[in-house]
C-alpha positions in Angstrom: 9.4 -7.1 -6.5 7.2 -9.6 -8.2 8.6 -12.9 -6.7 10.7 -13.4 -9.8 13.9 -15.4 -10.2 17.2 -14.0 -11.3 19.3 -16.2 -13.7 22.4 -15.7 -15.7 23.5 -17.0 -19.1 26.8 -18.8 -19.5 29.8 -16.5 -19.9 31.6 -16.2 -23.2 35.3 -16.6 -23.7 38.0 -17.3 -21.2 38.3 -15.2 -18.0 41.1 -12.7 -18.2 41.1 -12.5 -22.0 39.8 -9.6 -24.0 37.1 -11.8 -25.5 35.6 -12.7 -22.1 32.0 -11.5 -21.5 30.2 -12.3 -18.2 26.9 -13.9 -18.5 23.9 -11.7 -18.9 21.5 -11.3 -16.0 18.0 -12.5 -16.8 15.0 -11.5 -14.6 12.5 -14.3 -15.0 8.9 -13.6 -14.0 7.2 -16.6 -12.5 10.4 -18.3 -11.5 11.6 -18.7 -7.9 15.0 -18.9 -6.3 16.8 -22.2 -7.0 14.5 -23.3 -9.7 15.5 -24.5 -13.2 13.1 -23.1 -15.8 12.7 -22.5 -19.5 11.9 -18.9 -20.3 11.0 -16.6 -23.1 12.5 -13.1 -23.1 10.3 -10.1 -23.9 12.8 -7.3 -23.2 16.5 -7.3 -24.1 19.2 -4.9 -23.1 23.0 -5.3 -23.5 23.5 -6.3 -19.8 20.2 -7.9 -18.9 16.9 -9.3 -20.1 13.4 -9.6 -18.8 11.6 -12.9 -19.4 8.6 -15.0 -18.5 8.7 -18.6 -17.3 7.6 -21.1 -20.0 8.0 -24.3 -17.9 9.4 -25.3 -14.5 11.9 -28.1 -14.8 12.9 -28.2 -11.2 10.5 -26.6 -8.7 11.5 -24.7 -5.5 10.2 -26.0 -2.1 8.8 -22.4 -1.8 6.5 -22.9 -4.8 2.8 -23.1 -4.0 -0.2 -24.0 -6.2 -2.1 -20.7 -6.9 -5.5 -20.8 -5.3 -7.1 -18.6 -7.9 -7.9 -20.0 -11.4 -7.2 -16.6 -12.9 -3.7 -16.2 -11.5 -1.2 -15.4 -14.2 -3.8 -13.8 -16.4 -5.4 -11.3 -13.9 -3.1 -8.6 -12.7 -4.6 -8.3 -9.3 -2.0 -10.7 -7.7 1.5 -11.5 -8.6 2.8 -13.8 -5.9 0.3 -16.6 -5.4 2.8 -19.1 -6.7 5.0 -18.4 -3.7 4.4 -19.9 -0.2 2.9 -17.3 2.1 5.7 -17.2 4.6 8.2 -16.8 1.9 6.3 -13.8 0.5 6.6 -12.1 3.8 10.3 -12.9 4.1 10.9 -11.4 0.7 9.0 -8.3 1.5 11.1 -7.9 4.7 14.3 -8.3 2.6 13.0 -5.7 0.2 12.6 -3.3 3.1 16.0 -4.0 4.5 17.6 -3.7 1.1 15.9 -0.3 0.4 17.0 1.1 3.7 20.6 0.0 3.1 20.8 1.0 -0.6 18.8 4.2 -0.7 19.0 5.5 2.9 22.4 4.1 3.9 20.8 3.1 7.2 20.1 -0.2 9.1 17.5 -0.7 11.7 18.9 -1.6 15.1 16.3 -4.4 15.3 13.6 -5.8 13.0 10.0 -6.0 14.0 8.0 -9.2 13.6 5.9 -8.9 10.4 2.3 -8.0 10.9 0.2 -10.5 9.0 -3.4 -11.6 8.8 -5.8 -13.6 6.6 -4.2 -14.6 3.2 -7.6 -14.8 1.4 -10.8 -12.7 1.3 -9.0 -9.8 2.9 -9.6 -7.0 0.4 -12.4 -4.8 1.7 -11.7 -2.1 -0.9 -11.2 -2.5 -4.6 -11.6 -0.7 -7.9 -13.1 -2.9 -10.5 -13.1 -2.0 -14.2 -16.2 -2.5 -16.3 -16.2 -3.1 -20.0 -18.9 -4.1 -22.4 -17.2 -6.5 -24.8 -19.7 -8.2 -27.1 -17.0 -10.5 -28.5 -16.6 -12.0 -25.1 -20.2 -12.5 -24.5 -21.2 -9.2 -22.9 -19.9 -7.3 -19.8 -16.6 -8.0 -18.0 -16.0 -6.8 -14.5 -12.7 -7.3 -12.7 -9.1 -6.2 -12.4 -6.9 -5.5 -15.5 -5.1 -8.3 -17.1 -1.4 -8.5 -16.2 0.6 -5.9 -18.2 -2.5 -4.9 -20.1 -5.3 -2.4 -20.2 -7.8 -5.2 -21.0 -10.2 -6.4 -18.3 -9.5 -9.9 -17.0 -12.4 -12.3 -17.7 -13.1 -13.2 -14.0 -16.0 -15.1 -12.5 -14.4 -15.2 -9.0 -11.7 -13.6 -6.9 -9.9 -15.2 -4.0 -8.7 -12.0 -2.3 -12.1 -10.4 -2.3 -14.5 -11.5 0.5 -16.6 -14.5 -0.5 -19.9 -12.7 -0.8 -18.3 -10.2 -3.2 -16.5 -12.9 -5.2 -19.9 -14.7 -5.6 -21.4 -11.4 -6.8 -19.1 -10.9 -9.8 -21.2 -12.8 -12.3 -24.5 -11.4 -11.1 -22.9 -7.9 -11.4 -22.1 -8.6 -15.0 -25.7 -9.5 -15.7 -26.9 -6.4 -13.8 -24.7 -4.1 -15.9 -25.8 -5.8 -19.1 -29.4 -5.1 -18.2 -28.8 -1.3 -17.8 -29.4 1.2 -20.5 -26.0 2.8 -19.8 -24.0 -0.4 -19.9 -21.5 1.2 -22.3 -21.3 4.3 -20.1 -20.4 2.7 -16.8 -16.6 2.2 -16.8 -15.9 1.4 -13.1 -17.3 0.0 -9.9 -15.7 1.0 -6.6 -16.0 -1.5 -3.7 -16.0 -0.5 -0.1 -17.0 -2.8 2.7 -17.8 -1.4 6.2 -18.8 -3.1 9.4 -22.5 -3.4 8.4 -22.8 -2.8 4.7 -21.1 -3.5 1.4 -21.1 -0.3 -0.8 -20.8 -0.4 -4.6 -20.1 3.0 -6.3 -21.1 3.1 -9.9 -19.1 5.5 -12.0 -21.8 6.7 -14.5 -21.1 8.9 -17.5 -24.8 9.3 -18.3 -27.8 9.6 -15.9 -29.7 6.5 -14.9 -33.2 6.0 -16.4 -36.2 5.2 -14.2 -36.0 1.6 -15.4 -32.3 1.5 -14.5 -33.1 2.7 -11.0 -35.7 0.0 -10.5 -33.2 -2.7 -11.6 -30.6 -1.4 -9.1 -33.0 -1.3 -6.2 -34.1 -4.9 -6.9 -30.4 -6.0 -7.0 -29.5 -4.2 -3.8 -32.4 -5.9 -2.0 -31.5 -9.3 -3.4 -27.8 -9.1 -2.6 -27.8 -6.9 0.5 -25.6 -4.1 -1.0 -25.8 -0.4 -1.0 -25.4 1.4 -4.3 -23.8 4.8 -4.7 -23.6 6.8 -7.9 -20.7 9.0 -9.0 -21.3 11.2 -12.1 -17.9 13.0 -12.1 -15.0 13.1 -9.6 -14.8 11.2 -6.3 -16.4 14.1 -4.4 -19.6 13.7 -6.5 -20.3 10.2 -5.1 -23.7 10.1 -3.3 -25.7 7.2 -1.9 -28.5 6.0 -4.1 -30.2 3.0 -2.5 -30.6 2.1 0.3 -29.7 5.2 2.3 -28.9 3.2 5.5 -27.0 1.8 7.3 -24.0 4.2 7.5 -20.7 3.0 6.0 -18.1 2.8 8.8 -15.4 0.7 10.4 -14.4 0.2 14.0 -11.4 0.2 16.2 -12.8 -1.7 19.2 -9.6 -1.4 21.3 -10.1 2.4 21.4 -13.9 2.5 21.2 -13.7 4.3 17.9 -16.4 4.2 15.2 -15.1 5.7 12.0 -17.7 6.8 9.3 -16.4 7.1 5.8 -17.4 7.4 2.2 -16.7 4.6 -0.2 -14.4 6.9 -2.2 -12.4 8.0 0.8 -8.9 6.5 1.4 -9.2 3.8 4.1 -7.0 0.7 4.6 -7.9 -2.2 2.3 -7.5 -4.8 5.1 -9.6 -4.0 8.2 -8.1 -6.8 10.3 -4.6 -5.7 9.6 -5.5 -2.0 10.2 -6.6 -2.8 13.8 -3.2 -4.5 14.4 -1.4 -1.6 12.6 -3.0 1.0 14.8 -2.3 -1.0 18.0 1.4 -1.5 17.1 1.9 2.2 16.0 0.4 3.5 19.3 2.4 1.0 21.4 5.6 1.9 19.7 4.9 5.6 19.8 4.0 5.2 23.5 2.4 8.6 24.0 2.0 9.7 27.7 -1.1 11.4 29.1 0.7 14.7 29.5 2.2 14.8 26.0 1.4 16.6 22.8 1.4 14.4 19.6 1.4 15.4 16.0 -0.2 13.2 13.4 0.9 14.1 9.8 -1.1 13.0 6.8 -3.9 12.2 9.2 -6.8 11.6 6.7 -10.0 10.9 8.5 -8.3 10.3 11.8 -7.4 6.6 11.7 -4.5 7.2 14.1 -5.5 10.6 15.4 -8.6 9.5 17.3 -7.0 6.4 18.9 -4.1 8.7 19.9 -6.5 11.0 21.6 -7.5 8.1 23.9 -3.8 7.9 25.1 -2.1 11.3 24.7 -2.7 14.6 26.3 -3.6 16.4 23.1 -3.2 15.5 19.4 -3.0 17.6 16.3 -3.9 16.1 12.9 -2.7 17.7 9.7 -3.9 16.8 6.2 -3.8 18.6 2.9 -7.6 18.6 2.3 -9.9 21.0 4.1 -12.8 18.6 3.5 -10.9 15.8 5.1 -9.9 17.8 8.2 -13.4 19.0 8.7 -14.7 15.4 8.6 -11.9 14.2 10.9 -13.0 16.8 13.4 -16.6 15.6 13.0 -15.4 12.1 13.7 -13.6 13.3 16.8 -16.8 14.9 18.0 -18.8 11.8 17.4 -16.3 9.7 19.3 -16.1 12.1 22.3 -12.4 13.1 21.8 -12.8 16.5 20.3 -11.5 18.3 23.4 -8.2 16.5 23.0 -7.8 16.9 19.3 -7.3 19.7 16.8 -7.0 19.6 13.0 -5.3 21.8 10.5 -5.1 21.9 6.7 -1.5 22.2 5.3 0.3 21.1 2.1 2.7 18.7 3.7 4.6 18.3 0.5 6.0 21.8 0.7 6.1 22.4 4.4 9.2 24.2 5.7 11.2 24.4 8.9 9.5 27.7 9.7 6.1 26.1 9.3 7.0 23.3 11.7 8.5 25.8 14.2 5.2 27.8 14.0 3.2 24.7 15.0 5.0 24.6 18.3 6.8 21.8 20.1 5.5 18.2 20.0 6.8 15.3 22.1 6.1 12.6 19.4 5.2 12.5 15.7 3.2 9.9 13.8 3.8 10.1 10.0 1.6 8.2 7.6 2.2 9.6 4.1 1.1 8.4 0.7 3.6 6.7 -1.7 5.4 10.0 -2.3 6.6 9.9 1.3 7.4 12.8 3.6 10.4 14.4 2.0 9.5 18.0 2.9 8.8 17.0 6.5 12.1 15.1 6.8 14.1 18.0 5.3 12.4 20.5 7.6 13.2 18.3 10.7 16.8 18.0 9.5 17.1 21.8 9.1 15.7 22.4 12.6 18.0 19.7 14.1 21.0 21.5 12.7 19.8 24.7 14.2 19.5 23.1 17.6 15.7 23.5 17.8 14.4 22.2 21.1 10.9 21.5 19.9 11.8 18.4 17.8 9.9 15.1 18.7 11.9 12.6 20.7 10.2 9.7 18.9 8.7 9.3 15.4 6.7 6.4 14.2 6.6 6.4 10.4 4.0 4.2 8.6 4.9 3.7 4.9 3.4 2.2 1.7 6.6 2.6 -0.2 9.9 1.2 1.0 11.9 3.4 -1.4 10.5 6.7 -0.1 10.7 5.4 3.5 14.4 4.6 3.0 15.0 8.1 1.4 13.3 9.8 4.4 15.1 7.5 6.9 18.4 8.6 5.4 17.6 12.2 6.0 16.3 11.7 9.5 19.3 9.6 10.6 22.2 11.3 8.8 21.0 14.9 8.7 18.6 15.2 11.7 20.4 13.0 14.2 17.7 10.3 14.8 18.4 6.6 15.3 16.4 4.1 13.3 15.7 1.8 16.2 13.0 -0.5 14.7 11.6 -1.4 11.3 9.3 -4.1 9.9 6.8 -5.0 7.2 3.0 -5.1 7.3 1.5 -7.6 4.9 -1.5 -5.5 4.1 -1.8 -7.0 0.6 -1.0 -10.8 0.6 -0.1 -12.3 -2.8 0.9 -8.9 -4.2 4.2 -7.1 -4.4 2.9 -4.2 -2.4 5.1 -3.6 0.7 3.7 -1.7 3.7 6.1 -1.0 6.5 6.7 0.7 9.8 9.8 2.4 11.3 10.6 4.0 14.6 13.1 6.8 15.0 14.5 8.1 18.3 16.4 11.3 19.2 18.3 11.6 22.4 20.0 15.0 22.1 17.1 17.4 21.3 18.2 21.0 21.4 21.9 20.3 20.6 22.9 21.4 17.0 23.3 18.3 14.8 26.2 18.1 12.3 25.1 16.0 9.3 27.1 12.7 9.1 26.3 11.8 5.5 24.5 13.5 2.6 21.8 11.2 1.1 20.3 11.7 -2.3 16.6 12.7 -2.1 15.8 11.3 -5.5 13.6 8.3 -6.0 15.0 5.0 -7.3 13.9 4.3 -10.9 13.8 1.0 -12.7 14.8 2.2 -16.1 14.1 -1.2 -17.8 13.1 -0.9 -21.4 13.6 -2.7 -24.7 11.9 -5.7 -26.3 13.0 -9.1 -27.6 11.8 -12.6 -28.1 14.9 -14.6 -27.1 14.3 -17.9 -25.2 16.3 -20.3 -23.3 16.8 -22.2 -20.0 18.2 -20.8 -16.8 18.5 -21.5 -13.1 16.8 -18.8 -11.1 19.2 -17.2 -8.6 18.5 -16.1 -5.1 16.1 -13.2 -4.6 14.6 -12.3 -1.3 15.6 -14.6 1.6 14.6 -15.5 5.1 13.5 -12.5 7.2 15.2 -12.4 10.6 12.8 -11.6 13.4 14.4 -9.9 16.4 11.4 -8.5 18.2 8.1 -10.0 19.5 6.1 -6.8 18.8 
């Protein structure tokens, strides 16, 4: 889903005759629904082609002027040419289409999309560093579109302004280091009080390098970390304070984190995301809640302010230990517990052993929660009384959400009552979403209504070509229908 148009070449022959061939479908990147464009194909298959827009002959009303001068070359954004509201509508349609096609389900109502600032929202980023003498020295930025090369960027509209303004000074900084050819990556993480830059170094810094970094940190008010090997080896270099953290003011939560930890890219959206998830889950003060894929406790700790008790489960012992420390620092340790489990192979017996929970919050990575969904389906068919009556599922992949929704609805007896998108990454094709599942007959054996394939959808597009032509981009996406004021 890259805000591309879908065109079709003219058919060959007369309909109804053996010579008739329907027009070939052409997916045209950079084209929008209803536009007439010229295009150049770069992949050709017997039934379809993939192409890039050469020129726009008739523009869509949805077309917008990209704000970033590097759009089209830099691979960081793919949808700046599409008006912001239309981006959200297309993402909503992608979610609905995935639910229908992969999960064979439809939400009873659609949530109003969660959206925030369109620019300067990205508080986390991984920037590639390359020393390229032919281009004048060091390049720092995202990869070029469809390439392993680094885009030649001197600004970035989705990064906060102070970081965008720092891109050129960062180039000069790296050029001045003795290890400029042994520093392949800079990880950005912005907290409430500090901007952290993690230098991935393949050789130790010299004393002169350290002095240069200290001077840069003082001048630009940043905190340097160094990472000699894997993410767990990242340590603060200078200055050592303040502590990197973000806040959830509605719940009086202060969440310390490391710059290499997973945290949400968009802090403003994360606050709204947590608020909506808790409001939809609606935990009561006497209830037990399970938070699966809990990470550092982004949902667990706020839940502890509302529920009776909360258990957070994550696949890393180090993460669960730090989540517990965060709970202690925020005064909710007495109402929380954490456990380390591999949630990608969890079974019905494992869930039964955890005991009964009134409500689940599930926030998996892109792989989804297939094992969890299968285990809940198995328990439902056994008539297990400890199933949650409500599940809120937060997803970063509409395909795996749809797959799991199919299992929960057709094999576990849940209703998909609500679903909607979260525009965590404006101007990109990334789709975050949220879904709510309800069960009204806990304890009664459920008979599966429809078997849904658990396999992921694959694109399968391959082949190359250089054909060109002109086409009218057909309809992709559409207007999202909002049925709920949540």
